C-alpha positions as CSV (number, residue, x, y, z in Angstrom):
1,X,0.0,0.0,0.0
2,X,2.8,2.4,1.0
3,X,4.6,1.8,-2.4
4,X,1.4,2.4,-4.3
5,X,0.8,5.7,-2.5
6,X,4.4,6.7,-3.2
7,X,4.0,5.9,-6.9
8,X,0.8,8.0,-7.1
9,X,2.5,10.9,-5.3
10,X,5.5,10.7,-7.6
11,X,3.2,10.5,-10.7
12,X,1.2,13.6,-9.6
13,X,4.5,15.5,-9.0
14,X,5.8,14.5,-12.3
15,X,2.6,15.8,-14.1
16,X,2.8,19.0,-12.2
17,X,6.5,19.4,-13.0
18,X,5.8,18.8,-16.7
19,X,2.9,21.2,-16.7
20,X,4.9,24.0,-15.0
21,X,7.7,23.4,-17.5
22,X,5.4,23.6,-20.5
23,X,3.8,26.8,-19.1
24,X,7.3,28.3,-18.6
25,X,8.3,27.4,-22.1
26,X,5.1,29.0,-23.4
27,X,5.7,32.2,-21.5
28,X,9.3,32.3,-22.6
29,X,8.2,31.7,-26.2
30,X,5.7,34.5,-26.1
31,X,8.4,36.8,-24.7
32,X,10.7,35.8,-27.5
33,X,8.1,36.6,-30.1
34,X,7.4,40.0,-28.6
35,X,11.1,40.9,-28.3
36,X,12.3,39.4,-31.6
37,X,9.1,39.8,-33.6
38,X,8.5,42.2,-36.5
39,X,7.1,45.1,-34.4
40,X,9.8,47.4,-33.1
41,X,7.2,49.4,-31.1
42,X,5.9,46.2,-29.4
43,X,9.4,45.2,-28.5
44,X,10.2,48.5,-27.0
45,X,7.0,48.8,-25.1
46,X,7.3,45.2,-23.7
47,X,10.9,45.8,-22.6
48,X,9.8,49.0,-20.9
49,X,6.9,47.3,-19.2
50,X,9.2,44.6,-17.9
51,X,11.8,47.0,-16.7
52,X,9.3,48.9,-14.6
53,X,8.6,45.7,-12.6
54,X,11.3,45.1,-10.0
55,X,10.5,41.4,-10.0
56,X,10.4,40.9,-13.8
57,X,13.1,43.2,-15.1
58,X,15.5,40.3,-15.7
59,X,13.3,38.7,-18.3
60,X,14.2,41.2,-21.1
61,X,17.9,40.5,-20.3
62,X,17.4,36.8,-21.2
63,X,17.0,37.8,-24.8
64,X,18.9,41.2,-25.0
65,X,22.2,42.4,-23.8
66,X,22.4,45.0,-21.1
67,X,23.5,47.6,-23.7
68,X,20.5,46.8,-25.9
69,X,18.1,47.1,-23.0
70,X,19.6,50.4,-21.9
71,X,19.4,51.7,-25.5
72,X,15.7,51.0,-25.6
73,X,15.2,52.6,-22.2
74,X,17.2,55.7,-23.1
75,X,15.4,56.2,-26.4
76,X,11.9,55.6,-25.0
77,X,12.0,57.3,-21.6
78,X,10.6,60.8,-20.9
79,X,13.5,63.3,-21.2
80,X,14.7,64.5,-17.9
81,X,14.1,68.2,-17.3
82,X,17.1,70.4,-16.6
83,X,18.1,71.6,-13.2
84,X,16.0,74.6,-12.2
85,X,13.0,73.7,-14.3
86,X,10.0,74.6,-12.2
87,X,6.3,75.1,-13.0
88,X,4.8,78.6,-12.9
89,X,2.6,79.0,-9.8
90,X,0.9,82.1,-11.4
91,X,-0.9,79.9,-13.9
92,X,-3.1,78.7,-11.1
93,X,-6.0,80.9,-9.9
94,X,-7.6,79.0,-7.1
95,X,-11.4,79.4,-6.8
96,X,-11.8,80.6,-10.4
97,X,-14.7,78.4,-11.5
98,X,-16.3,80.7,-14.2
99,X,-17.1,79.1,-17.5
100,X,-16.4,80.7,-20.9
101,X,-19.6,82.8,-20.6
102,X,-18.4,84.3,-17.3
103,X,-20.9,82.3,-15.2
104,X,-19.9,80.4,-12.1
105,X,-19.9,76.7,-12.4
106,X,-21.5,74.6,-9.7
107,X,-19.4,71.6,-9.0
108,X,-19.2,68.9,-6.2
109,X,-16.5,69.4,-3.6
110,X,-15.1,66.0,-4.4
111,X,-16.0,64.0,-7.5
112,X,-15.1,60.4,-8.4
113,X,-14.9,59.7,-12.1
114,X,-14.4,56.3,-13.8
115,X,-11.7,56.4,-16.5
116,X,-11.7,54.0,-19.4
117,X,-9.4,53.5,-22.4
118,X,-8.6,50.9,-25.0
119,X,-6.3,49.0,-22.7
120,X,-7.0,50.4,-19.3
121,X,-9.5,51.2,-16.6
122,X,-9.1,53.6,-13.6
123,X,-10.4,56.4,-11.5
124,X,-10.0,60.1,-11.2
125,X,-10.7,62.0,-8.0
126,X,-11.4,65.7,-8.5
127,X,-11.0,67.8,-5.3
128,X,-12.3,71.3,-5.7
129,X,-10.6,72.8,-2.7
130,X,-6.8,72.1,-3.1
131,X,-6.1,73.0,0.5
132,X,-7.8,69.7,1.5
133,X,-5.0,67.7,-0.1
134,X,-1.8,67.1,2.0
135,X,1.0,64.6,2.4
136,X,0.5,61.6,4.6
137,X,3.4,59.5,5.8
138,X,4.2,56.5,8.0
139,X,5.0,57.5,11.6
140,X,8.7,56.6,11.2
141,X,10.9,56.2,8.1
142,X,13.1,53.1,8.6
143,X,14.3,49.9,6.9
144,X,11.0,48.1,7.4
145,X,7.4,47.8,6.3
146,X,5.3,50.9,5.5
147,X,1.5,51.2,5.5
148,X,-1.2,51.0,2.9
149,X,-2.9,54.2,1.8
150,X,-6.1,53.1,3.5
151,X,-4.2,52.6,6.8
152,X,-2.5,56.0,6.6
153,X,-5.9,57.6,5.7
154,X,-7.8,56.0,8.5
155,X,-5.1,56.8,11.0
156,X,-5.3,60.4,9.9
157,X,-9.1,60.6,9.5
158,X,-8.8,61.4,5.8
159,X,-11.6,60.7,3.3
160,X,-9.5,59.8,0.3
161,X,-5.9,59.3,-0.9
162,X,-3.5,57.8,-3.4
163,X,0.0,56.4,-3.1
164,X,2.8,58.9,-3.3
165,X,6.6,58.7,-3.9
166,X,9.1,56.0,-4.3
167,X,10.7,53.8,-1.6
168,X,13.9,51.7,-1.5
169,X,13.3,48.6,-3.7
170,X,16.2,46.4,-4.6
171,X,13.9,43.8,-6.4
172,X,14.8,40.8,-4.2
173,X,14.0,42.9,-1.1
174,X,12.5,46.3,-0.3
175,X,11.9,48.7,2.5
176,X,8.5,50.1,2.0
177,X,8.8,52.5,5.0
178,X,12.0,54.1,3.5
179,X,11.4,56.8,0.9
180,X,13.9,58.0,-1.7
181,X,15.0,61.5,-2.3
182,X,13.3,64.0,0.0
183,X,10.1,64.4,2.0
184,X,8.7,67.8,3.2
185,X,5.8,67.8,5.6
186,X,4.3,70.8,7.3
187,X,7.0,73.0,5.9
188,X,9.9,70.9,7.3
189,X,12.3,68.6,5.6
190,X,11.7,65.3,7.4
191,X,13.7,63.1,5.1
192,X,16.7,63.6,2.9
193,X,19.3,66.3,2.5
194,X,18.5,70.0,1.8
195,X,21.3,70.0,-0.8
196,X,20.1,67.0,-2.8
197,X,18.5,67.8,-6.2
198,X,15.4,65.8,-6.9
199,X,12.4,65.7,-9.1
200,X,10.0,67.4,-6.7
201,X,6.2,67.4,-6.6
202,X,4.7,69.5,-3.9
203,X,2.0,71.7,-2.6
204,X,2.2,75.3,-1.1
205,X,0.3,76.5,1.9
206,X,-2.4,77.9,-0.5
207,X,-2.7,74.6,-2.3
208,X,-0.8,75.4,-5.5
209,X,0.9,72.3,-7.0
210,X,4.5,72.9,-7.9
211,X,6.6,70.5,-9.8
212,X,10.3,70.8,-10.9
213,X,13.8,69.7,-10.5
214,X,15.3,71.4,-7.4
215,X,17.1,70.9,-4.1
216,X,15.3,70.3,-0.8
217,X,16.3,73.8,0.3
218,X,15.0,75.3,-2.9
219,X,11.7,73.5,-2.4
220,X,11.5,75.0,1.2
221,X,12.5,78.5,-0.1
222,X,9.6,78.3,-2.6
223,X,7.2,77.7,0.3
224,X,6.3,74.1,-0.3
225,X,4.4,72.8,2.7
226,X,4.4,69.3,1.3
227,X,6.7,67.6,-1.2
228,X,8.2,64.3,-2.3
229,X,10.4,62.8,-5.0
230,X,9.9,60.3,-7.8
231,X,12.6,59.4,-10.4
232,X,12.0,60.7,-13.9
233,X,12.3,57.1,-15.2
234,X,9.5,55.7,-13.1
235,X,7.4,58.7,-12.0
236,X,8.2,61.5,-14.4
237,X,6.6,65.0,-14.9
238,X,3.7,64.6,-17.3
239,X,2.7,68.2,-17.9
240,X,4.5,71.4,-17.1
241,X,2.8,74.8,-17.6
242,X,0.2,73.2,-20.0
243,X,2.9,71.5,-22.0
244,X,2.8,67.7,-22.3
245,X,6.4,66.4,-21.9
246,X,8.0,64.5,-24.8
247,X,10.3,61.6,-25.5
248,X,12.5,60.6,-28.5
249,X,10.3,57.6,-29.4
250,X,6.6,58.5,-29.1
251,X,5.5,55.0,-29.9
252,X,6.3,54.0,-26.3
253,X,6.4,57.3,-24.5
254,X,8.5,56.6,-21.4
255,X,7.3,53.1,-20.5
256,X,5.2,50.2,-21.3
257,X,1.6,49.6,-20.2
258,X,1.5,49.3,-16.4
259,X,-0.5,50.3,-13.4
260,X,-0.1,54.1,-12.9
261,X,-0.7,56.8,-10.3
262,X,-0.6,60.6,-10.9
263,X,-1.4,64.0,-9.3
264,X,-2.2,67.2,-11.2
265,X,-3.9,70.5,-10.9
266,X,-6.4,72.5,-13.0
267,X,-6.1,76.3,-13.6
268,X,-8.9,76.9,-11.1
269,X,-6.9,75.0,-8.4
270,X,-8.8,71.8,-8.3
271,X,-6.5,68.8,-7.6
272,X,-6.7,65.8,-9.8
273,X,-5.8,62.4,-8.4
274,X,-5.6,59.5,-10.9
275,X,-5.0,55.8,-10.7
276,X,-5.0,53.3,-13.6
277,X,-5.1,49.6,-13.0
278,X,-2.8,47.3,-15.0
279,X,-1.4,43.8,-15.5
280,X,-4.9,42.4,-15.4
281,X,-7.2,40.9,-18.0
282,X,-9.6,43.8,-18.1
283,X,-7.0,46.5,-17.7
284,X,-3.5,45.9,-19.1
285,X,-2.4,49.4,-18.0
286,X,-1.4,52.8,-19.5
287,X,1.7,54.3,-20.9
288,X,3.0,57.7,-19.6
289,X,1.7,59.3,-22.8
290,X,-1.8,58.0,-22.0
291,X,-1.5,59.1,-18.4
292,X,-0.5,62.6,-19.5
293,X,-3.3,63.0,-22.0
294,X,-5.9,61.8,-19.4
295,X,-4.7,64.6,-17.2
296,X,-4.7,67.0,-20.1
297,X,-8.3,66.0,-20.9
298,X,-9.4,66.9,-17.4
299,X,-7.7,70.2,-17.6
300,X,-4.4,69.7,-15.8
301,X,-2.0,72.6,-16.1
302,X,0.7,70.7,-14.2
303,X,0.9,66.9,-13.5
304,X,3.4,64.3,-12.5
305,X,3.4,60.5,-12.1
306,X,3.8,58.9,-8.7
307,X,5.2,55.5,-7.9
308,X,3.2,52.9,-10.0
309,X,3.0,49.2,-10.4
310,X,1.9,47.2,-7.4
311,X,1.9,50.5,-5.4
312,X,-1.0,52.0,-7.4
313,X,-4.0,52.4,-5.1
314,X,-6.9,54.8,-4.5
315,X,-8.8,55.0,-1.2
316,X,-12.1,56.8,-1.0
317,X,-14.9,56.8,1.6
318,X,-13.8,53.7,3.5
319,X,-12.7,51.5,0.7
320,X,-10.0,50.9,-2.0
321,X,-11.9,51.8,-5.2
322,X,-9.4,50.4,-7.8
323,X,-8.0,46.9,-8.2
324,X,-4.3,47.0,-7.1
325,X,-2.1,44.5,-8.9
326,X,-1.0,42.5,-5.8
327,X,-2.2,39.1,-4.6
328,X,-1.9,40.3,-1.0
329,X,-3.8,43.5,-1.5
330,X,-2.6,47.1,-1.8
331,X,1.2,47.5,-1.3
332,X,2.6,49.3,1.7
333,X,4.2,52.7,1.1
334,X,6.0,55.4,3.0
335,X,4.1,58.4,1.6
336,X,0.7,59.2,0.1
337,X,-1.4,62.1,-0.9
338,X,-4.5,62.4,1.4
339,X,-7.7,64.4,1.3
340,X,-9.0,65.8,4.6
341,X,-12.6,64.9,5.5
342,X,-13.5,68.6,5.7
């Protein structure tokens, strides 16, 4: 009896092993076709999409050399802005809600809009009063685990929020409570060096969104009450002073199709918080080009992408409204943009 059971177990294991091997061969075959197929744009977009995933970035390097991967990334990434590039705060006139006929528009204080495209689905939160938006953080930055947006929102009594800046992620391990670059909260630099130059996204006391490449001290001197950093390769500026940012190869536009998060502001001051789901059957994801033009469609004067991928999440009125790409639920983060309840 024992031998029979042993044979059955071995047979089942053998079948499972063969099945896994066949599936692996199938996946690798599909990857080969995408990378070495006739479509250069498809190859570039696929390589960019893989590279943005810390766990899957190695796959492209199975088929291409490091030099070839870097050439694709350099040609398809959004061009980094020059030091000192900063959006113009004077383009924002908070509270100006008159339409083209000079009549005042009546809008809800907070509006949740479903976003759909050819390959993506997501949500846009429109917050009429920009002073309700502020930076949420974990209690302590350290080499450990952070908090989900919902946890940070509930701890702070906020009604809504999206994930914020990047954190230390080495691929094989990460510290989701340890941000990168700088973090400014309540007008004080609470993480990073004042002399470090970063791609900064921040809000002034009056609720004006400012984006640009500056040092922590320059951000403080500009009066930023809240600010964080995202690398231009993974969380680039999307729109600066009404101008959508460009890249050498517009067929890919700075990345493949992935889950995305972004923050922007209209000319009347309303803050736009956007999440796009990705890596799912009903929502493959969006490129940075698509993200920028969604923001443009909703009137953004300035906009920048936040950390995306498994970090992408939106919390509103007691629940996560999007579908984060993570088998264990929304990923933990060190920072987030929150919306006060009043």
